[in-house]
C-alpha positions in Angstrom: 18.7 63.7 -52.8 18.4 60.8 -50.3 20.8 57.9 -50.7 19.5 54.3 -50.9 21.4 53.5 -47.7 19.2 56.1 -45.8 16.1 53.9 -46.2 15.8 51.0 -43.7 16.0 47.4 -45.0 14.6 44.6 -42.8 14.5 40.9 -43.5 12.2 39.1 -41.0 11.0 35.5 -40.5 7.3 36.0 -39.8 4.4 38.3 -40.8 4.1 39.3 -37.1 7.6 40.6 -37.1 7.0 42.4 -40.3 3.9 44.1 -38.7 5.9 45.2 -35.8 8.6 46.7 -38.0 6.0 48.4 -40.2 4.2 49.9 -37.2 7.5 51.4 -36.1 8.3 52.8 -39.5 4.8 54.2 -39.8 5.3 56.1 -36.5 8.5 57.5 -38.0 6.6 58.9 -41.0 7.0 56.1 -43.6 4.0 55.1 -45.8 3.5 51.3 -46.1 2.5 49.7 -49.4 2.2 46.0 -50.0 4.3 44.5 -52.8 7.7 45.5 -54.1 6.8 47.0 -57.5 7.2 50.8 -57.5 4.3 52.8 -59.0 6.3 56.0 -59.4 8.2 56.2 -62.8 10.8 58.6 -61.4 14.0 56.9 -60.2 14.4 58.4 -56.8 11.4 57.6 -54.6 13.2 58.4 -51.3 11.4 61.7 -50.8 8.1 59.8 -50.7 9.1 57.9 -47.5 7.7 54.7 -49.0 8.1 51.4 -47.3 7.4 48.4 -49.5 6.7 45.1 -47.8 5.7 41.5 -48.6 6.6 37.8 -48.5 9.3 36.4 -50.7 9.0 32.6 -51.4 12.0 30.4 -51.1 12.6 30.2 -54.9 11.1 33.6 -55.9 14.2 35.4 -57.3 12.1 37.8 -59.3 10.3 39.2 -56.3 13.7 39.4 -54.5 15.0 41.4 -57.5 12.0 43.8 -57.3 12.8 44.3 -53.6 16.4 45.1 -54.2 15.5 47.5 -57.1 13.0 49.3 -54.8 15.7 49.7 -52.1 18.2 51.0 -54.7 15.6 53.6 -55.7 15.3 54.8 -52.2 12.3 52.9 -50.8 12.4 51.2 -47.4 11.9 47.4 -47.6 10.5 44.9 -45.2 10.7 41.4 -46.6 9.4 38.2 -44.9 11.5 35.3 -46.1 13.8 32.4 -45.1 17.3 33.8 -45.2 18.7 30.4 -45.9 16.7 29.9 -49.1 18.2 30.8 -52.5 16.0 33.9 -52.8 16.6 34.9 -49.2 20.4 34.6 -49.5 20.3 36.5 -52.8 18.1 39.2 -51.2 20.3 39.7 -48.1 23.5 39.7 -50.2 22.2 42.3 -52.7 20.6 44.5 -50.0 23.8 44.4 -48.0 25.6 46.0 -51.0 23.3 49.0 -50.6 23.9 49.3 -46.8 23.0 47.7 -43.5 20.2 45.1 -43.5 18.4 44.6 -40.2 17.3 41.0 -39.4 14.4 40.4 -37.1 12.5 43.0 -35.1 15.4 44.6 -33.3 18.2 43.9 -35.8 20.2 42.4 -32.9 22.0 40.0 -35.1 24.7 42.6 -36.0 27.4 40.1 -37.1 25.0 38.5 -39.6 24.3 42.0 -41.0 28.0 42.7 -41.7 29.0 42.1 -45.3 32.1 39.9 -45.9 34.3 43.0 -46.5 33.3 44.5 -43.2 34.1 41.2 -41.4 37.5 40.9 -43.0 38.3 44.6 -42.2 37.2 44.2 -38.6 39.2 41.0 -38.3 42.3 42.7 -39.6 41.8 45.7 -37.3 41.4 43.4 -34.3 44.7 41.8 -35.3 46.4 45.2 -35.1 46.4 46.4 -38.7 45.7 50.0 -39.5 42.7 50.8 -41.8 45.1 51.5 -44.6 46.9 48.2 -44.2 43.7 46.3 -43.8 42.3 48.0 -47.0 45.4 47.1 -49.0 45.3 43.5 -47.7 41.6 43.2 -48.8 42.3 44.8 -52.1 40.0 47.8 -51.3 40.6 51.5 -51.7 41.1 53.4 -48.5 37.9 55.3 -49.1 35.9 52.1 -49.5 37.4 50.6 -46.4 36.6 53.8 -44.4 33.0 53.6 -45.7 32.7 50.0 -44.8 34.0 50.6 -41.3 31.7 53.6 -40.9 28.7 51.4 -41.9 29.9 48.8 -39.3 30.1 51.5 -36.6 26.5 52.5 -37.4 25.4 48.9 -37.2 27.0 48.4 -33.8 25.7 51.8 -32.7 29.1 53.1 -31.7 31.1 56.3 -32.5 34.6 55.1 -32.9 36.3 52.3 -34.9 37.9 51.0 -31.7 34.5 50.6 -30.1 33.3 48.8 -33.3 36.2 46.4 -33.2 35.5 45.6 -29.5 31.8 45.2 -30.1 32.5 42.9 -33.1 34.9 40.8 -31.0 32.4 40.5 -28.1 29.5 39.5 -30.4 31.7 37.1 -32.3 32.6 35.3 -29.1 28.9 35.0 -28.2 27.8 33.8 -31.6 27.8 30.1 -32.1 30.0 29.0 -35.0 
């Protein structure tokens, strides 16, 4: 069974960006369908390689909930929305709990894709803590901390935790506060 975090999740600002992401996913074997409501009554739709896409208005929390439910059930999601709006913030926060969320066409805003737990763990690792010490300080189990760090490594596209910490520090220095 596919896990929900196997399906890509993209939040983009424009329809043109969404079209680019959808074309890329289509080339990779995903079937695009407009809207976020799932037609299949079975829970796991991951095997269908379905990517749902559409626009989420600034105050449309119901559509944001549908997108998150679709992602939890294994569908890929491409949402066009303002990430600073109430619905956009809720969407990104909820999708981040399922796994990495790519912003924009190339997902280059890696720091913005990190969930707060990942940022806190990476900050502690950068300060010299071990993963076990960082997990304890953040009130996380060691297993959860290891999963969060593994997700961060995947976001940065690196193999080791050390490389992830270094990439995090480099991008944090470049990012305007």
